[in-house]
KESE-840253 format. One line per 8 residues: number of its first residue (from 1); their letters; for each residue z negated, y, x negated of C-alpha. Coordinates in nm, 3 decimals. Each point is the difference from the previous one (the first is absolute). Example, Ala and Ser with C-alpha at 12.3 -4.5 7.8 and 13.67 -1.06 7.14 Angstrom:
1	as	-0.780,-0.450,-1.230  0.066,0.344,-0.137 .
REM end
This chain:
1	xxxxxxxx	-36.657,9.493,-11.528  0.184,0.312,0.109  -0.162,0.341,0.019  0.005,-0.039,0.380  -0.276,-0.256,-0.034  -0.231,0.218,-0.208  -0.346,0.097,0.132  0.074,0.095,0.358 .
9	xxxxxxxx	0.291,-0.203,0.143  0.289,0.197,0.141  0.087,-0.063,0.365  0.341,-0.061,0.154  0.188,-0.025,0.328  0.343,-0.154,0.063  0.203,0.137,0.291  0.284,-0.229,0.102 .
17	xxxxxxxx	0.322,0.062,0.191  0.274,-0.243,0.090  0.057,-0.373,0.012  -0.205,-0.309,-0.078  0.125,0.013,-0.359  -0.170,0.337,-0.040  -0.320,-0.125,0.160  -0.013,-0.287,-0.246 .
25	xxxxxxxx	0.090,0.229,-0.292  -0.294,0.220,0.101  -0.230,-0.301,-0.028  0.121,-0.040,-0.357  -0.050,0.370,-0.072  -0.359,-0.033,0.123  -0.054,-0.311,-0.213  0.132,0.176,-0.309 .
33	xxxxxxxx	-0.217,0.306,0.050  -0.314,-0.206,0.058  0.073,-0.208,-0.307  0.026,0.330,-0.191  -0.346,0.104,0.120  0.078,0.210,0.309  -0.198,-0.042,0.321  0.159,0.021,0.340 .
41	xxxxxxxx	-0.105,0.310,0.196  -0.086,-0.028,0.369  0.280,0.103,0.234  -0.211,0.294,0.121  -0.024,0.141,-0.355  0.254,0.284,-0.018  -0.061,0.069,-0.372  0.052,-0.324,-0.196 .
49	xxxxxxxx	0.069,0.038,-0.371  0.343,-0.163,0.037  0.232,-0.008,0.302  0.299,-0.232,-0.023  0.288,0.037,0.246  0.201,-0.324,0.026  0.317,0.125,0.165  0.294,-0.123,0.204 .
57	xxxxxxxx	0.356,0.134,-0.019  0.163,-0.193,0.284  -0.036,0.272,0.264  0.123,0.358,-0.026  -0.336,0.150,0.090  -0.170,-0.181,-0.291  0.074,0.294,-0.229  -0.145,0.258,0.240 .
65	xxxxxxxx	-0.306,-0.212,0.061  -0.076,-0.039,-0.370  0.052,0.365,-0.093  -0.199,0.111,0.304  -0.292,-0.219,-0.104  0.025,0.118,-0.359  -0.008,0.359,0.124  -0.317,-0.064,0.200 .
73	xxxxxxxx	-0.162,-0.156,-0.305  0.076,0.287,-0.238  -0.289,0.230,0.102  -0.236,-0.299,-0.005  0.101,-0.072,-0.358  -0.033,0.368,-0.092  -0.362,-0.009,0.119  -0.075,-0.323,-0.189 .
81	xxxxxxxx	0.102,0.021,-0.368  0.075,-0.343,-0.146  0.140,-0.141,0.321  0.329,-0.184,-0.058  0.294,-0.073,0.231  0.244,-0.284,-0.065  0.321,-0.079,0.191  0.158,-0.345,-0.014 .
89	xxxxxxxx	0.223,-0.224,0.207  0.357,0.028,0.118  0.011,0.378,0.045  -0.135,0.045,-0.352  0.269,-0.234,-0.131  0.263,0.207,0.183  -0.122,0.355,-0.063  -0.148,-0.044,-0.349 .
97	xxxxxxxx	-0.054,0.338,-0.168  0.085,0.181,0.324  -0.351,-0.074,0.125  -0.165,0.189,-0.285  0.251,0.283,0.036  -0.080,0.043,0.370  -0.372,-0.077,-0.036  -0.104,0.091,-0.356 .
105	xxxxxxxx	-0.364,-0.083,0.078  0.091,-0.372,0.002  -0.132,-0.175,-0.313  0.184,-0.332,-0.006  0.329,-0.133,0.142  0.072,-0.372,-0.042  0.267,-0.226,0.146  0.028,-0.333,0.176 .
113	xxxxxxxx	0.062,-0.181,-0.330  -0.304,0.116,-0.198  -0.302,-0.009,0.229  -0.199,-0.152,-0.285  0.031,0.323,-0.202  -0.204,0.210,0.244  -0.345,-0.010,-0.170  0.153,0.090,-0.338 .
121	xxxxxxxx	0.207,0.281,0.152  -0.310,0.146,0.168  -0.189,-0.007,-0.330  0.294,0.155,-0.184  0.045,0.278,0.257  -0.369,0.082,-0.015  -0.003,0.004,-0.380  0.319,0.206,-0.034 .
129	xxxxxxxx	-0.068,0.224,0.302  0.363,-0.050,0.099  0.190,-0.202,0.257  0.114,-0.349,-0.098  0.322,-0.131,0.156  0.098,-0.358,-0.077  0.279,-0.166,0.199  0.141,-0.328,-0.129 .
137	xxxxxxxx	0.345,-0.118,0.102  -0.092,-0.367,0.010  -0.308,-0.209,0.063  -0.255,0.027,-0.283  -0.202,-0.302,0.108  0.000,-0.190,0.328  -0.255,0.187,0.214  -0.200,-0.313,0.083 .
145	xxxxxxxx	-0.116,-0.021,-0.362  -0.216,0.302,0.081  -0.358,-0.020,0.130  -0.023,0.052,0.374  -0.270,0.138,0.226  0.080,-0.159,0.336  -0.049,0.210,0.311  -0.083,-0.290,0.234 .
153	xxxxxxxx	-0.249,-0.286,-0.020  0.210,-0.220,0.227  0.370,0.078,-0.062  0.197,0.060,-0.318  0.348,0.098,-0.113  0.166,-0.222,-0.261  0.322,0.122,-0.158  0.261,-0.269,-0.056 .
161	xxxxxxxx	0.261,0.244,-0.129  0.062,0.367,-0.069  0.322,0.194,0.030  0.309,-0.066,0.211  0.359,-0.111,-0.067  0.139,0.119,0.333  0.213,0.313,0.033  -0.080,0.131,0.350 .
169	xxxxxxxx	0.162,0.343,0.025  -0.305,0.164,0.161  -0.262,-0.133,-0.243  -0.129,0.159,-0.317  -0.239,-0.283,-0.090  0.225,-0.189,-0.249  0.048,0.321,-0.199  -0.377,0.054,-0.016 .
177	xxxxxxxx	-0.135,-0.354,-0.042  0.289,-0.156,-0.192  0.169,-0.338,0.018  -0.185,-0.295,0.146  -0.236,-0.182,-0.235  -0.167,-0.318,0.125  -0.334,-0.145,-0.098  -0.032,-0.365,-0.088 .
185	xxxxxxxx	-0.142,-0.209,0.285  -0.294,-0.122,-0.208  -0.110,0.360,-0.064  0.026,0.088,0.369  -0.200,-0.304,0.106  -0.263,0.075,-0.266  -0.050,0.346,0.149  -0.020,-0.143,0.352 .
193	xxxxxxxx	-0.263,-0.252,-0.111  -0.197,0.275,-0.174  -0.007,0.199,0.324  -0.105,-0.303,0.203  -0.279,-0.065,-0.250  -0.121,0.355,0.079  -0.011,-0.086,0.372  0.339,0.139,0.111 .
201	xxxxxxxx	0.138,-0.187,0.304  0.345,0.154,0.033  0.269,0.093,-0.251  0.329,0.181,0.051  0.275,-0.087,-0.246  0.168,0.326,-0.086  0.350,0.087,-0.120  0.286,0.233,0.082 .
209	xxxxxxxx	0.201,-0.311,0.092  -0.213,-0.313,-0.001  0.293,-0.223,0.102  0.176,0.058,-0.331  -0.311,-0.106,-0.191  0.068,-0.243,-0.283  0.377,0.029,-0.013  -0.010,0.174,-0.337 .
217	xxxxxxxx	-0.187,-0.286,-0.168  0.143,-0.282,0.209  0.165,-0.167,-0.296  -0.248,0.112,-0.262  -0.199,-0.321,-0.020  -0.273,0.022,0.264  -0.086,-0.373,0.024  -0.037,-0.151,0.347 .
225	xxxxxxxx	0.037,0.337,0.168  0.351,0.139,0.052  0.190,-0.321,0.053  0.281,0.186,0.176  0.064,0.265,-0.262  -0.265,0.243,0.121  0.113,0.025,0.361  -0.297,-0.205,0.124 .
233	xxxxxxxx	-0.256,0.179,-0.216  -0.151,0.214,0.275  -0.028,-0.289,0.244  -0.169,-0.209,-0.268  -0.237,0.286,-0.077  -0.104,0.011,0.366  -0.060,-0.374,0.000  -0.202,0.024,-0.322 .
241	xxxxxxxx	-0.224,0.260,0.165  -0.068,-0.260,0.267  -0.175,-0.214,-0.259  -0.259,0.262,-0.096  -0.340,-0.090,0.147  -0.170,0.290,0.177  0.321,0.199,0.054  0.022,0.034,0.377 .
249	xxxxxxxx	0.291,0.240,0.053  0.319,0.067,-0.193  0.239,0.282,0.088  0.298,0.152,-0.181  0.201,0.319,0.004  0.280,0.086,-0.001  0.286,-0.248,0.028  0.365,0.107,0.001 .
257	xxxxxxxx	0.216,-0.164,0.269  0.285,-0.061,-0.243  -0.215,-0.235,-0.209  -0.195,-0.166,0.281  0.036,-0.379,-0.024  -0.092,-0.289,0.227  -0.242,-0.144,-0.254  -0.219,0.310,0.035 .
265	xxxxxxxx	-0.015,-0.051,0.376  -0.094,-0.365,-0.056  -0.270,0.097,-0.249  -0.144,0.252,0.246  -0.006,-0.256,0.280  -0.135,-0.289,-0.208  -0.263,0.174,-0.217  -0.320,0.030,0.199 .
273	xxxxxxxx	-0.133,0.321,-0.152  0.329,0.194,0.012  -0.024,0.233,0.298  0.267,-0.009,0.270  0.084,0.364,-0.050  0.317,0.140,-0.150  0.078,0.359,-0.094  0.378,0.017,-0.052 .
281	xxxxxxxx	0.170,0.342,-0.015  0.295,0.046,0.236  0.076,0.367,-0.083  0.287,0.011,0.252  0.152,-0.223,0.266  0.349,0.139,-0.062  0.217,-0.198,-0.238  0.188,0.318,-0.091 .
289	xxxxxxxx	-0.322,0.177,-0.094  -0.129,-0.306,-0.188  0.325,0.003,-0.197  -0.043,0.369,-0.081  -0.360,-0.068,-0.100  0.128,-0.276,-0.230  -0.225,-0.250,0.174  0.183,-0.327,-0.066 .
297	xxxxxxxx	-0.071,-0.169,0.336  0.109,0.072,0.354  -0.186,-0.002,0.330  0.115,-0.354,0.085  -0.148,-0.128,-0.326  -0.324,0.187,0.065  -0.041,-0.132,0.354  0.089,-0.349,-0.122 .
305	xxxxxxxx	-0.296,0.005,-0.240  -0.231,0.105,0.281  0.133,-0.281,0.219  -0.072,-0.256,-0.274  -0.348,0.141,-0.063  -0.093,-0.022,0.367  0.144,-0.350,0.030  -0.231,-0.111,-0.283 .
313	xxxxxxxx	-0.297,0.221,0.102  0.013,0.103,0.368  -0.316,0.210,-0.048  0.143,0.204,-0.289  -0.048,0.377,0.018  0.297,0.180,-0.152  -0.018,0.364,-0.112  0.261,0.225,-0.156 .
321	xxxxxxxx	0.111,0.335,-0.143  0.267,0.211,0.172  0.172,0.320,-0.114  0.148,0.239,0.257  0.262,0.264,-0.077  0.165,-0.143,-0.311  0.306,0.208,-0.096  0.294,-0.081,0.226 .
329	xxxxxxxx	-0.211,-0.184,0.259  0.169,0.036,0.339  -0.152,-0.034,0.343  0.166,-0.343,0.022  -0.162,-0.099,-0.332  -0.338,0.110,0.128  0.048,-0.193,0.324  0.068,-0.311,-0.207 .
337	xxxxxxxx	-0.335,0.052,-0.173  -0.170,0.013,0.340  0.185,-0.319,0.099  -0.127,-0.185,-0.308  -0.355,0.127,0.059  0.011,-0.134,0.356  0.136,-0.335,-0.117  -0.238,-0.038,-0.294 .
345	xxxxxxxx	-0.315,0.071,0.206  -0.198,0.144,-0.292  -0.380,-0.006,-0.001  0.011,0.345,-0.161  0.238,0.221,-0.193  -0.034,0.269,-0.264  0.252,0.263,0.106  0.135,0.280,-0.217 .
353	xxxxxxxx	0.231,0.295,0.034  0.256,-0.009,-0.281  -0.123,0.207,-0.292  0.247,0.135,-0.256  -0.117,-0.083,-0.352  0.174,0.171,-0.294  0.152,-0.254,-0.234  0.091,-0.253,0.271 .
361	xxxxxxxx	0.362,-0.057,0.111  -0.092,0.072,0.362  -0.112,0.353,-0.089  0.361,0.105,-0.065  0.167,-0.195,0.280  0.198,0.175,0.271  -0.139,-0.003,0.352  -0.354,0.122,-0.062 .
369	xxxxxxxx	-0.145,0.026,0.350  -0.172,0.305,0.152  -0.377,-0.023,0.021  -0.001,0.027,0.380  0.238,-0.297,0.034  -0.213,-0.214,-0.231  -0.321,0.101,0.180  0.141,-0.083,0.344 .
377	xxxxxxxx	0.115,-0.344,-0.115  -0.331,-0.060,-0.174  -0.189,0.077,0.320  0.216,-0.247,0.192  -0.054,-0.266,-0.265  -0.379,0.046,0.014  0.007,-0.038,0.379  0.209,-0.316,-0.025 .
385	xxxxxxxx	-0.218,-0.155,-0.271  -0.324,0.073,0.184  0.133,-0.144,0.325  0.074,-0.326,-0.183  -0.316,-0.017,-0.212  -0.212,0.062,0.309  0.175,-0.278,0.189  -0.040,-0.237,-0.296 .
393	xxxxxxxx	-0.369,0.084,-0.037  -0.060,-0.060,0.371  0.110,-0.360,-0.050  -0.321,-0.052,-0.200  -0.238,0.094,0.284  -0.254,-0.280,0.039  0.090,-0.155,-0.337  -0.258,-0.076,-0.268 .
401	xxxxxxxx	0.067,0.175,-0.332  -0.153,-0.044,-0.344  -0.093,0.342,-0.138  -0.072,0.079,-0.364  -0.240,0.294,0.037  0.116,0.312,-0.183  -0.121,0.345,-0.103  0.170,0.314,0.122 .
409	xxxxxxxx	0.258,-0.167,0.225  -0.148,0.143,0.318  -0.033,0.378,-0.016  -0.181,0.009,0.335  -0.232,-0.293,-0.070  -0.310,0.214,-0.046  0.061,0.176,0.331  0.092,-0.314,0.195 .
417	xxxxxxxx	-0.259,-0.232,-0.154  0.268,-0.248,-0.104  0.090,-0.157,-0.333  0.355,-0.067,-0.118  0.205,-0.242,-0.204  0.329,-0.183,-0.024  0.104,-0.316,0.180  0.182,-0.263,-0.202 .
425	xxxxxxxx	0.333,0.136,0.123  -0.091,0.346,-0.132  -0.073,0.167,0.333  -0.284,0.252,0.009  -0.291,-0.114,0.219  -0.292,0.217,0.113  -0.287,-0.224,0.115  -0.350,0.028,0.144 .
433	xxxxxxxx	-0.261,-0.169,-0.221  -0.217,-0.067,0.304  -0.329,-0.171,-0.082  0.112,-0.024,-0.362  -0.008,0.377,-0.049  -0.141,0.074,-0.343  0.070,-0.354,-0.123  0.378,0.015,-0.046 .
441	xxxxxxxx	0.114,0.148,-0.333  0.341,0.101,-0.137  0.149,-0.316,-0.146  -0.156,-0.229,0.261  0.217,-0.196,0.244  -0.034,0.026,0.377  0.167,-0.190,0.282  0.033,0.199,0.320 .
449	xxxxxxxx	0.210,0.025,0.317  0.257,0.277,0.060  -0.086,0.204,0.312  0.233,0.301,-0.030  0.334,0.076,-0.164  0.146,0.331,-0.117  0.325,0.064,-0.188  -0.173,0.011,-0.340 .
457	xxxxxxxx	-0.317,-0.206,0.038  -0.198,-0.257,0.198  -0.352,0.028,0.140  -0.249,-0.285,0.038  -0.296,0.128,0.199  -0.177,-0.325,0.078  -0.268,-0.182,-0.198  0.153,-0.148,-0.319 .
465	xxxxxxxx	0.048,-0.374,0.023  -0.094,-0.057,-0.363  -0.104,0.189,-0.313  0.030,-0.144,-0.353  -0.180,0.171,-0.285  0.203,0.000,-0.324  -0.042,0.074,-0.369  0.217,0.307,0.056 .
473	xxxxxxxx	-0.247,0.116,0.264  -0.286,-0.060,-0.242  0.177,0.218,-0.258  0.060,0.276,0.255  -0.364,-0.007,0.106  -0.107,0.026,-0.365  0.238,0.288,-0.064  0.208,-0.193,-0.253 .
481	xxxxxxxx	0.377,0.009,-0.037  0.201,-0.248,-0.208  0.090,0.105,-0.352  0.256,-0.205,-0.184  0.081,0.027,-0.368  0.363,0.020,-0.106  0.175,-0.330,0.074  0.216,-0.105,-0.293 .
489	xxxxxxxx	0.365,-0.031,0.090  0.335,-0.131,-0.118  0.099,0.339,-0.142  -0.094,0.101,-0.356  -0.291,0.239,-0.042  -0.131,0.193,-0.300  -0.354,-0.021,-0.129  -0.303,-0.192,0.120 .
497	xxxxxxxx	-0.043,-0.089,0.367  -0.205,0.247,0.201  -0.367,-0.086,0.032  -0.149,-0.064,0.340  -0.121,0.335,0.134  -0.373,0.034,0.050  -0.143,0.012,0.348  -0.062,0.357,0.113 .
505	xxxxxx	-0.162,0.156,0.298  0.316,0.148,0.149  0.027,-0.019,0.376  0.242,-0.248,0.155  0.239,0.080,0.281  0.307,-0.151,0.160 .
REM end
């Protein structure tokens, strides 16, 4: 047992920025700390013994946000001797020793490849009274071998791969998370079954590019799995998830259009628990900009995938990512993006102003656009997207939707008296519990009728048609969250497998 577990357990908080990968990594960080004897501090506690920042480096303001938060925490640490601050994630991988130089009160810096080292680094920093910086250049062990403290009783992330083999000129992720490494399907399915056994109803298969899953081991002797040299591996994984009893919803993110194959569309349409929702980044509707981004598809290819998806699943909700103001983008390029948005009829879109990231090819390209030009185009894109998403949501008025009740999805729920959750297609639904007020728990399933549509959500203000209590709801009511031990994988590891972490009284949130 580490010194952290002696007499009075040390408390911790993990503060997460960035993508779903970071959210899932934070669950592993929590699992590791609890296995090492730490206890999760309530969110309202502003003086935990350990604060871990799990950072993102994709956006330019990530640096300012981290250093601003570290600055605010410095006087708190000064008033509480023994408090430790750790910084991990993509920004830590990028900045390395620069973090300690700019914020010398930080105790530990660890990278994306050595999350499992955090408890030891904290102990070492405390013993030596000096900062510990450990950044590995390649994956130490596959992260899913680590114990995990899940944040939700009803939905879970399951990594199918880490890293990325693409070379998009705007993206720093491959440099920070390394080349793609895929998990064996049996290991993935074992983790999914473990979550379902804990009561989880929904899983999201997670990878930087899920469509390329399995290609690397396509000819490496995976019996009865990759019969087409790995290219069908992801489709077969989706179908295999369909055979897991108790698993009600399967989602995945994110696919790359260049690798999107018809067998994935067929698997989505033919596997009953795979949701008819697709998040597929567009980035730009201009072929010239896509070429400059080194995105190896063009708008015709992208729209063709959408056409096939809707032919197989007319109810599919398609969402996307779009970048405005990439270097060299002309007004004509931007207009082509608007054209594709109008043709694609997205259910929602994550929109970004281009952010220059040192170390990426795009950062040194000619044609960097003035901020005011980017902002004006961004505002027009938002208006276009919201006009379309509102129109698409209005088509659901009067329709019955199945809602998996969530925590924290509706920021105004307490004021409005509603509860919130996600429909099967991923849309956010705020609903009135009616006569079932006080009976419906997070993780339960409700059927209700849409009465109002807005650009970003649906309301259902009538009496629910049905309410199904679930094991996930039971866990939420009891204050439990799933904890999974490390799932053994197809990559070599060193030492004995991690023991299952003991149940602790940490609070659960989603």
